[in-house]
N, C-alpha and C positions, 0 to 999 in steps of 0.2 A: 525436477528438489521437489522433495519432499519432506515433512513432520507431524510428528502425532496430531498436530492441535490445527493443521494448515485449515481444513475445510471450516472450521468454527471461525477460524479468523479471517480468512476472504469473506464469508458472511457479515462482519462484524463492519471488518473493511467496506463492504458495498452499504451498507446502513447507516455509515457515519455521515450525518449530514454536511457538517464541519468537511469533509475532504471529496467533498460530489462537485464538480463544473468546474473546479478553478486549479488553478496549479502549486503542488506544494511536493517537498519533500521530504528524505524518511523520518527528519526530528519531527515533522508535525505530523507523521503517523505515532511515532513516538509518543511524544501529548498526550493527544484524543486519547487512542486508544492503552494507553499505561503503558508498554512493551520497551523495553532494554534495546540497544542498535541491534546486536546481529537478528533477535528475532525480527523485530519492524524491515530490516532487510534481505532478509529469507521469506518473507511474505510479500515483498514488494517486486523481487527476483518471480518468484511463482504467479502475483498477479501479472507482471506486464506476458509472461511466457503464456496464459491463457485468456489476455485479452483484456481483462478485467481494468486494468490498466493503461495507458499509452505513455510516454515520453514525450515530453512538448520537442516540435521542430527545432526551435530555436534555443532551447534552452536544457538542461539535463534535469529542468523541472519532470515529476511526471503529474496528468492529467484524469481523475478522476470518475 
């Protein structure tokens, strides 16, 4: 899955301190990165596929 701004969005995701080392959901990405739901959801799918994010074993939360 790819979209035109994927590379820059992945870099921004990696550099957002509020998303590092803690569990969060798509809405947190929306708030801190200023994205709409669809863009944030596509970013999450790509980030999980590339190993940038992982899903928490006990819930559906993401871990950066």
